[in-house]
C-alpha positions in Angstrom: 147.6 191.2 146.3 150.4 189.3 144.6 152.5 186.5 145.8 156.2 186.2 145.5 156.3 182.5 144.7 160.0 182.2 145.7 159.6 183.6 149.2 155.9 182.7 149.8 155.1 186.3 151.0 152.3 188.3 149.5 152.9 191.9 148.3 150.3 194.5 149.0 149.3 193.3 152.5 150.7 193.9 156.1 153.5 191.5 157.3 153.8 190.6 160.9 156.4 187.7 161.0 155.8 185.0 163.5 158.5 182.7 165.0 155.8 180.0 165.4 156.5 178.0 162.3 158.9 175.4 160.9 159.9 173.9 157.6 157.4 171.7 155.7 158.5 168.1 155.2 160.7 167.5 152.2 158.8 167.3 148.9 155.4 168.1 150.4 152.7 169.6 148.2 150.7 172.6 149.3 147.2 171.3 148.6 144.7 172.4 151.3 143.3 175.7 152.5 141.9 175.7 156.1 139.5 178.5 157.3 139.5 179.4 161.0 138.1 182.1 163.2 139.7 183.8 166.2 139.1 186.8 168.4 141.1 188.0 171.4 139.9 188.5 174.0 137.1 186.1 173.0 134.3 188.0 171.2 136.3 191.3 171.0 137.5 192.6 167.6 140.1 195.1 166.5 142.2 194.8 169.7 145.5 193.8 168.0 145.8 190.9 170.4 145.6 188.3 167.7 148.7 189.8 166.1 150.4 189.7 169.5 149.4 186.1 170.1 150.7 184.9 166.8 153.9 186.8 167.2 154.5 185.6 170.7 154.2 189.0 172.4 150.8 188.7 174.0 150.7 190.4 177.5 149.4 187.7 179.8 148.4 190.5 182.3 146.2 192.3 179.8 143.2 190.0 180.2 142.4 187.0 182.5 142.0 184.7 179.4 145.5 185.6 178.2 147.2 183.9 181.2 145.7 180.6 179.8 147.0 181.0 176.3 150.1 183.2 176.5 152.6 180.3 176.4 150.9 178.6 173.4 153.0 178.7 170.2 150.3 179.2 167.5 150.2 180.9 164.2 148.5 181.0 160.8 149.6 182.2 157.4 147.0 184.9 157.3 144.5 186.9 159.4 141.6 188.8 157.8 140.2 191.5 160.2 136.6 192.7 160.3 137.4 195.6 157.9 139.0 193.2 155.4 142.6 194.1 156.2 144.9 191.1 155.6 148.0 190.4 157.6 150.5 187.6 156.8 152.5 185.9 159.6 154.2 183.0 158.0 155.5 182.4 154.5 153.3 180.1 152.4 156.4 178.0 151.8 156.7 177.3 155.6 154.5 175.3 158.0 152.4 177.5 160.2 151.0 176.0 163.4 147.3 176.5 162.8 145.6 173.1 162.5 147.0 170.9 165.3 145.9 167.3 165.3 144.0 167.0 162.1 143.1 164.9 159.1 141.8 165.6 155.6 140.9 163.0 153.1 142.7 160.3 155.1 145.8 162.3 155.4 146.9 163.4 158.9 148.9 166.4 160.1 147.3 169.0 157.9 149.8 171.7 158.9 152.3 169.8 156.7 150.4 170.5 153.4 148.0 173.3 154.1 147.7 177.1 154.4 145.7 178.6 157.2 143.5 181.7 157.1 142.1 183.1 160.3 139.0 185.3 160.1 138.6 187.7 163.0 135.3 186.5 164.4 133.5 183.9 166.5 131.5 180.8 165.8 128.2 182.5 166.5 128.5 185.9 164.9 128.2 186.6 161.1 131.4 187.6 159.4 131.7 191.0 157.7 131.2 191.4 153.9 134.6 193.1 153.8 136.1 189.8 155.2 134.4 187.7 152.5 135.7 190.1 149.8 139.3 189.8 151.1 139.0 186.1 151.6 137.8 185.5 148.1 140.6 187.7 146.6 143.2 186.0 148.8 142.0 182.6 147.9 142.2 183.3 144.2 145.8 184.5 144.6 146.6 181.3 146.6 144.9 179.1 144.1 146.9 180.6 141.2 150.2 180.0 143.1 149.2 176.6 144.4 146.8 175.0 141.9 146.3 171.9 143.9 144.1 174.0 146.2 140.8 173.4 144.4 137.4 174.2 145.8 137.1 170.7 147.1 140.3 171.2 149.0 139.1 174.2 151.0 137.7 173.3 154.4 137.1 174.5 157.9 139.0 173.7 161.0 135.9 172.0 162.3 136.0 169.6 159.4 139.6 168.5 159.9 139.5 168.4 163.7 135.9 167.3 164.4 134.9 167.2 168.0 138.0 169.2 168.9 137.4 172.4 166.9 134.2 174.3 165.9 135.5 177.1 163.7 134.8 178.8 161.4 131.3 177.9 162.8 127.7 177.9 161.6 127.7 181.6 160.8 130.4 181.2 158.1 128.6 181.4 154.7 130.3 178.6 152.8 128.1 178.9 149.6 128.7 182.7 149.4 132.4 182.1 149.6 132.9 179.0 147.5 130.5 180.0 144.7 133.0 182.8 143.9 135.7 180.2 143.3 134.7 177.2 141.2 131.7 175.1 140.4 132.9 171.9 142.2 131.1 170.7 145.4 132.8 171.2 148.8 133.8 168.3 150.9 133.9 168.0 154.7 136.3 165.1 155.0 137.7 164.4 158.4 139.1 161.3 160.0 136.6 158.8 161.5 
């Protein structure tokens, strides 16, 4: 994986462009990485429905749950599937709609200054080792391109939207992941 810093798109991975993004505020720094999980239908993997959801093409008739979410305009910069395959939906230079109402280190609207990575999974099921390998490799590439994303500025959706979100959940192995990056302690800074 390599990033084209001018375009914000990574080479060597699948691209599935989403229309669910907008420009970041003028002069904003990309300084936070947010880890999420998602599965569609809930608890099912490898369906291709996450890609459809993020690209606005989810068939609301395909599953009862889809009728509830089909009109939502949601995206992330990246998805890592169970086999470790990485897909990019939004340029890193743009603002993906992944965090919603959120706060990190006293700063609200995390979408403005963050990148979002979705792991195909659930809160209560362990993630695959192939996902960790891809997540570590992707994070290293992103840290090189955006050096303000230090280990202490990598967090979970549950930490920036406490009480509203629970992902990536208790089965996500933070030490296994973060120990591959730097030796600084992680933070779980949300708004109080």
